[in-house]
Short mmCIF file of the C-alpha atoms (twelve columns), coordinates in Angstrom:
data_MODEL
# 
_entry.id   MODEL 
# 
loop_
_atom_site.group_PDB 
_atom_site.id 
_atom_site.type_symbol 
_atom_site.label_atom_id 
_atom_site.label_alt_id 
_atom_site.label_comp_id 
_atom_site.label_asym_id 
_atom_site.label_seq_id 
_atom_site.Cartn_x 
_atom_site.Cartn_y 
_atom_site.Cartn_z 
_atom_site.pdbx_PDB_model_num 
ATOM 1   C CA . MET A 1   49.972 -105.569 -28.784 1 
ATOM 2   C CA . PHE A 2   46.419 -104.505 -29.629 1 
ATOM 3   C CA . GLY A 3   45.033 -108.040 -28.993 1 
ATOM 4   C CA . ALA A 4   46.724 -108.486 -25.593 1 
ATOM 5   C CA . SER A 5   44.704 -105.754 -23.875 1 
ATOM 6   C CA . LEU A 6   41.436 -107.429 -24.898 1 
ATOM 7   C CA . PHE A 7   42.391 -110.689 -23.171 1 
ATOM 8   C CA . ALA A 8   43.820 -108.977 -20.090 1 
ATOM 9   C CA . GLN A 9   40.429 -107.432 -19.238 1 
ATOM 10  C CA . GLN A 10  38.513 -110.718 -19.036 1 
ATOM 11  C CA . PRO A 11  38.663 -112.536 -15.666 1 
ATOM 12  C CA . GLN A 12  39.885 -116.103 -15.835 1 
ATOM 13  C CA . GLU A 13  37.775 -118.914 -14.410 1 
ATOM 14  C CA . PRO A 14  39.408 -122.143 -13.285 1 
ATOM 15  C CA . PRO A 15  39.145 -124.829 -15.974 1 
ATOM 16  C CA . GLU A 16  36.533 -127.528 -15.494 1 
ATOM 17  C CA . GLU A 17  37.996 -130.182 -13.251 1 
ATOM 18  C CA . ASP A 18  38.918 -133.540 -14.698 1 
ATOM 19  C CA . SER A 19  40.067 -136.215 -12.269 1 
ATOM 20  C CA . THR A 20  42.500 -137.566 -14.867 1 
ATOM 21  C CA . LEU A 21  44.391 -134.261 -14.817 1 
ATOM 22  C CA . VAL A 22  44.928 -134.207 -11.058 1 
ATOM 23  C CA . GLU A 23  48.355 -135.368 -9.980  1 
ATOM 24  C CA . LYS A 24  48.676 -137.899 -7.205  1 
ATOM 25  C CA . THR A 25  49.974 -136.124 -4.131  1 
ATOM 26  C CA . ASN A 26  51.362 -137.287 -0.824  1 
ATOM 27  C CA . TYR A 27  49.016 -135.565 1.562   1 
ATOM 28  C CA . ALA A 28  50.240 -134.062 4.801   1 
ATOM 29  C CA . PHE A 29  48.109 -132.113 7.234   1 
ATOM 30  C CA . ASN A 30  47.662 -128.691 5.624   1 
ATOM 31  C CA . PRO A 31  44.572 -126.796 6.814   1 
ATOM 32  C CA . LEU A 32  45.300 -123.812 4.555   1 
ATOM 33  C CA . GLN A 33  45.327 -126.005 1.458   1 
ATOM 34  C CA . ALA A 34  42.141 -127.706 2.683   1 
ATOM 35  C CA . GLU A 35  40.435 -124.316 3.040   1 
ATOM 36  C CA . LYS A 36  41.567 -123.342 -0.464  1 
ATOM 37  C CA . GLU A 37  40.190 -126.594 -1.914  1 
ATOM 38  C CA . LEU A 38  36.905 -126.049 -0.058  1 
ATOM 39  C CA . LYS A 39  36.483 -122.558 -1.518  1 
ATOM 40  C CA . ILE A 40  37.161 -123.827 -5.030  1 
ATOM 41  C CA . GLY A 41  34.655 -126.620 -4.418  1 
ATOM 42  C CA . ASP A 42  32.094 -124.001 -3.374  1 
ATOM 43  C CA . PHE A 43  32.719 -122.174 -6.659  1 
ATOM 44  C CA . TYR A 44  31.968 -125.328 -8.658  1 
ATOM 45  C CA . MET A 45  28.983 -126.206 -6.472  1 
ATOM 46  C CA . LYS A 46  27.397 -122.826 -7.271  1 
ATOM 47  C CA . LYS A 47  27.841 -123.624 -10.964 1 
ATOM 48  C CA . ALA A 48  26.178 -127.037 -10.411 1 
ATOM 49  C CA . SER A 49  29.371 -128.714 -11.588 1 
ATOM 50  C CA . TYR A 50  29.101 -131.552 -9.096  1 
ATOM 51  C CA . LYS A 51  31.925 -133.674 -10.469 1 
ATOM 52  C CA . ALA A 52  34.407 -130.809 -10.107 1 
ATOM 53  C CA . ALA A 53  33.053 -129.807 -6.687  1 
ATOM 54  C CA . THR A 54  33.265 -133.398 -5.449  1 
ATOM 55  C CA . LEU A 55  36.883 -133.607 -6.540  1 
ATOM 56  C CA . ARG A 56  37.763 -130.432 -4.639  1 
ATOM 57  C CA . TYR A 57  35.861 -131.383 -1.499  1 
ATOM 58  C CA . ARG A 58  37.625 -134.770 -1.498  1 
ATOM 59  C CA . GLU A 59  40.943 -132.955 -1.830  1 
ATOM 60  C CA . ALA A 60  40.036 -130.810 1.188   1 
ATOM 61  C CA . THR A 61  39.318 -133.934 3.257   1 
ATOM 62  C CA . LYS A 62  42.674 -135.394 2.261   1 
ATOM 63  C CA . TRP A 63  44.583 -132.277 3.310   1 
ATOM 64  C CA . ASN A 64  42.658 -132.110 6.591   1 
ATOM 65  C CA . PRO A 65  40.786 -135.316 7.459   1 
ATOM 66  C CA . GLY A 66  39.292 -133.649 10.533  1 
ATOM 67  C CA . TYR A 67  37.713 -130.784 8.576   1 
ATOM 68  C CA . ALA A 68  34.030 -131.358 9.353   1 
ATOM 69  C CA . ASP A 69  32.742 -128.695 6.936   1 
ATOM 70  C CA . ALA A 70  34.535 -130.378 4.035   1 
ATOM 71  C CA . TRP A 71  32.834 -133.686 4.848   1 
ATOM 72  C CA . LEU A 72  29.453 -131.956 5.132   1 
ATOM 73  C CA . LYS A 73  29.843 -130.212 1.784   1 
ATOM 74  C CA . LEU A 74  31.131 -133.402 0.182   1 
ATOM 75  C CA . GLY A 75  28.005 -135.185 1.402   1 
ATOM 76  C CA . ALA A 76  25.732 -132.456 0.055   1 
ATOM 77  C CA . CYS A 77  27.519 -132.481 -3.289  1 
ATOM 78  C CA . LEU A 78  27.333 -136.257 -3.610  1 
ATOM 79  C CA . GLU A 79  23.661 -136.127 -2.674  1 
ATOM 80  C CA . LYS A 80  23.019 -133.633 -5.501  1 
ATOM 81  C CA . ALA A 81  25.021 -135.865 -7.850  1 
ATOM 82  C CA . ARG A 82  22.733 -138.773 -6.814  1 
ATOM 83  C CA . ASP A 83  25.527 -140.794 -5.203  1 
ATOM 84  C CA . ALA A 84  23.578 -141.970 -2.159  1 
ATOM 85  C CA . LYS A 85  26.260 -144.339 -0.855  1 
ATOM 86  C CA . GLY A 86  29.007 -141.719 -1.065  1 
ATOM 87  C CA . ALA A 87  26.770 -139.079 0.510   1 
ATOM 88  C CA . ARG A 88  25.953 -141.397 3.439   1 
ATOM 89  C CA . GLU A 89  29.646 -142.073 4.027   1 
ATOM 90  C CA . ALA A 90  30.528 -138.376 3.961   1 
ATOM 91  C CA . TYR A 91  27.628 -137.440 6.243   1 
ATOM 92  C CA . ALA A 92  28.573 -140.226 8.673   1 
ATOM 93  C CA . LYS A 93  32.137 -138.887 8.823   1 
ATOM 94  C CA . TYR A 94  30.769 -135.374 9.399   1 
ATOM 95  C CA . LEU A 95  28.646 -136.589 12.316  1 
ATOM 96  C CA . GLU A 96  31.642 -138.460 13.716  1 
ATOM 97  C CA . LEU A 97  33.678 -135.233 13.677  1 
ATOM 98  C CA . ALA A 98  30.876 -132.858 14.749  1 
ATOM 99  C CA . PRO A 99  28.312 -134.861 16.745  1 
ATOM 100 C CA . ASP A 100 27.013 -131.744 18.516  1 
ATOM 101 C CA . ALA A 101 26.607 -129.612 15.384  1 
ATOM 102 C CA . LYS A 102 23.410 -127.567 15.080  1 
ATOM 103 C CA . ASN A 103 22.390 -129.504 11.971  1 
ATOM 104 C CA . ALA A 104 23.279 -132.954 13.368  1 
ATOM 105 C CA . ALA A 105 19.633 -134.032 13.707  1 
ATOM 106 C CA . GLU A 106 18.913 -132.984 10.119  1 
ATOM 107 C CA . ILE A 107 21.941 -134.901 8.836   1 
ATOM 108 C CA . LYS A 108 20.991 -137.994 10.877  1 
ATOM 109 C CA . LYS A 109 17.603 -138.000 9.118   1 
ATOM 110 C CA . LYS A 110 19.407 -138.146 5.759   1 
ATOM 111 C CA . LEU A 111 21.260 -141.252 6.855   1 
# 
């Protein structure tokens, strides 16, 4: 009993993502799940854990393929992870979905 209170006080962080641990899912349009995945991706991005963030941003795009912000963040994450090809693809999809975005000119320069 005395040891349980010590562990209860410490906040739990999500475990580091490993793509081998993720189950294959049949994706259906679910914008709430996409938003949840995006927020978790943001958490990992702040920790500079680009592999985990990329996994979550990809999940967000699978739950909602039209979610422009998820594509933008995926592109930024892949760019930081030095995956130029993947970043270009994600940015291109972002521009396809949001051609009139305020940052469209900046993103076009990256392509």
